[in-house]
Residue, then its C-alpha position, 0 to 999 in steps of 0.5 A: m152823073a149817076t151814082y157809082g159810075s153806072d151810066q159811064l160803064a153802061a155807055l162803055a159797054d158797047p164796043s163802038r163807043r169804046a172805039i170812039v173813046e179810044a179814038l178821042r184819046d189823041g184829041p178832039r175829032a169831028v163825027g166825019e173823022l171818027a166815022a172814017d176810022l170806024p166800021i159804022s155810019r156817020p149817023a151811028v157815030s152821032q148816036h153813040l156820041k150822044v150816049l157818051k155825052e149824056a153819060g158825061l164821057v165826051a163834050d163837044r164844041a162848035e168849030g165853024t160848021k163842024r162839032l168837035y168832040r173830045l173826052e170829058p176829063d171829069g167823066i173819065a175820072a169818075v169811071r177811074a175812081y169807080l174802078d179804083r174803089m172796086w179794085s181796092d175793095a176786091l184786094r181788101a176782101f182777098a187779103d182778109l180771106a188770105e189772112s183768115t185762111e192762114e189763121s185757120p190751120e194754126e187754130e186747128q193744130s192748137 
């Protein structure tokens, strides 16, 4: 897994991969099932799943002659943790800026 969630975010940059992740929210699905709901071919879905798997966002298991894909909770948690850190840092920077802006007019009046 890459530092700071970069592999996961890069994998999610593609709209087809995001659609696959969204489809897997409801539970495990086979490539054919995913392809039936997407405007891309089965081979394209397989390639996108490979990227998502390498990024740690999905996992697969054999069930008979099919491979079922599901979301990988640890990979999804890594993306969430990364975004939470980014959001917290942004809010902290905004609060610092707001506080310094509030102090500036008072200092000028002194």
